[in-house]
Structure formats: C-alpha cells, structure tokens
C-alpha positions as CSV (number, residue, x, y, z in Angstrom):
1,M,0.0,0.0,0.0
2,Y,1.2,3.4,-0.8
3,K,1.1,6.3,1.6
4,K,-1.6,8.7,0.7
5,S,0.8,11.6,0.6
6,Q,0.4,14.8,-1.5
7,R,2.8,13.5,-4.1
8,Y,0.9,10.2,-4.4
9,K,-2.4,12.0,-4.7
10,Q,-1.1,14.2,-7.5
11,C,0.3,11.1,-9.3
12,W,-3.0,9.3,-8.9
13,L,-5.0,12.3,-10.3
14,F,-2.5,12.6,-13.2
15,E,-2.9,8.9,-14.0
16,K,-6.6,9.1,-13.8
17,F,-6.6,12.1,-16.1
18,M,-4.4,10.3,-18.6
19,Y,-6.7,7.2,-18.4
20,C,-9.8,9.3,-19.1
21,K,-8.1,11.0,-22.0
22,W,-7.1,7.6,-23.4
23,V,-10.7,6.3,-23.0
24,V,-12.0,9.4,-24.9
25,F,-9.4,9.0,-27.6
26,A,-10.2,5.2,-27.9
27,S,-13.9,5.8,-28.2
28,F,-13.3,8.6,-30.7
29,S,-11.0,6.4,-32.8
30,A,-13.6,3.6,-32.7
31,K,-16.2,6.0,-34.1
32,M,-13.8,7.2,-36.8
33,F,-12.4,3.8,-37.7
34,P,-14.9,1.0,-37.1
35,F,-13.1,-2.3,-37.6
C-alpha cells in the first residue's frame, strides 16, 4: 500500500486524467475507424 501523501495523490490524479483522456481517444477512434 502506498502512503496517501500529497505526491501520491497528485500522481493518482494525473494517471486518472491520462486514463480518461485515453478512453475518450479510444472511443473517438472507434467511431472514426470502425473495424
């Protein structure tokens, strides 16, 4: 378990933001290029 420090919280928020951006990009690509 990681300590819920300020640095860890920032990294978690950053990873969550990148994940959401990736999900939006993936769904957008799926609409543009339906395989």
